[in-house]
N, C-alpha and C positions, 0 to 999 in steps of 0.2 A: 460810803463813797468819797473817794479823795475830792478836793475842792480845786477847781479851776484856779489858776494864778491869776490875780488882778493886775492889770495893765493901764498904763495909758492916764494914770494919775487919778483914777475913778475909782471908787471904792464899791464894792458889792456887785450888784447886776450890771452897772455902768462898767464896771472894771475887767468884768469876765467877758462882755460882748464887744470890748474894745479888741479884742483881737481880731475882729472881723467889722471894720467899720460901716461898711455896706450892709451886713446883716445886723447890726445895731441900729442903723437910720431907718431900714424897712420896717424892722421891729415897732420902734418907737412910732413911726408914723400909723401902723395898723392898730398898735394900741391905743394910740390918742384917737382914732376914730370911733373905736369901740368905745371909749369912756364918754366921747363927747357927742355921740350921734345914737347912741343905743336908748331904747324905749324902756330898758328896766331902770327900776329905783335905783338910786346910786348908793343906798343901804345893802340892798340884796345882790349888788355888783361885787362890793366890799365882801359880804359874806362868803361870796363864791370865790373870791380871790383867795381869802383867808382858808376856806377848805380845801382847796387847790393844794396851796401851799403844804399845809398841815399833811394831806394824804402823799404828798412826794417828800416830806421828810425835811422842808425847807427850815433852817432855822433862823431865816432873817425875820 
C-alpha cells in the first residue's frame, strides 16, 4: 500500500490527517474522549491499539 504524503510540518499520523484539518480535529477529539473516559484498563487499550496496527500492517 502506498504511503500518503505528509504535509503541514507534521510527521506520521498528524501529517497524513493535515490534508483535512477538520477531519484531524474531529478525530483527535473522539480519540481523546476514548482514552480519557474509557473504563478499560490503560494496558488493555494499548494492547488493542497495537494489535489493530499490526493487523492493518501499520509500520509505525
